[in-house]
N, C-alpha and C positions, 0 to 999 in steps of 0.2 A: 504493500500500500504506500509506504513512504517513498519507495523508489519510483512508483508511478507518478506521485505528486511532484517529485524532483524533475522527472522527465517533462511533465506537463508545464511546469514553471520555466524550464529551459526553453521549450518550444515557444512559449508565450514571449519571453524576452527576445528570442531570436526574431520572431515575426514583428515585434514592435520596432526593432532595430532596422528591419528592412523597409518599414513604412515611413521612415522619417523623411522630412522634406529638407531641401537645402535652400538657403537664401541666396538669390542671384541679384546683382545690381548693375547699373550702367547709366550712361547719359546719352540721350538721343539728340543729334544735332543735324542742322541743315547742310546740304552739300555745297551750296554757294557761299553762304555767309558764315558758316561754322558756329552759328548761334544755336542755343538750345531750342528744342521744339516742345513746348508745354502741351499736354493733352494727347500725346501719342499713345495709342492703345497697345498694350502688351498682353498677348494671349499665350497661354501655356500649350494647349492642345486644340487646334482648330476643329478636329473631328468630333470632340466630345460635345454633346448637347448640354446646355445649362452651364457652360464654362464661364466662370466669372473673370472678367477682364480687369486689369489694373491700368492706370494711366500715369504718364510722367507728370511731375510737378512743374511749377513755374520755371525751374532751372533745367528742365528736360531730364531730371533724374528719376529713376525708379528703383524700387526694391520689391521683389516678388518671391514668394515661397513656391518652390517647384518640387513636385514629387521626384524622388531619386530615380524613378524609372523613366522620367521624361528626359529627352536628349536635345530638344530644341524649343525655342520660343518664336512667336511670330510678332512682328512689330508693324503697325500700320497707322497711317495718318492720311486724311483726305488730300488728294492731288499728288501724293508721293507713291512710289512703288513699294509694295509689301516686301518685307525682308525677313528671311528665316535665319536665325542665329543658332549655331550649335553651342550647347551649354555643358556638354559632357566634361566633367572635372574642372569646370570654371565657376568661380563665384563672382569675380569682378570682371565684367565685360568691357569696361573702359568706355570710350566714345564710340557710338554706333551712328554712322552717317546714313540718313535717308536721302534718296535721290528722286528728283522730279524732272520734268521736261527742261532741257537747257543745261543740265548738269552732266558732266562727264565723270566716269569712274576712273 
């Protein structure tokens, strides 16, 4: 009985460790002006229904909790091209440039 309890407890701790989220941050900027873009939408998984979005603040900065099994985020803003960013093993994404018509990569 005691050994079954220990095994169950170990499995519980292991599963909780797998379900942890990681905090990812970055700053979204404009391709021409290099100024921050406030209100850009950050989406963890575009395929999931009822996915709650986060938005950049006035300085273009965002922090978002991402499940450890997610490997990319989507960033979009009106009149700019959507961009997918790989987040595997990254916490600080630095500056992320959004492009629109007239900008060159």
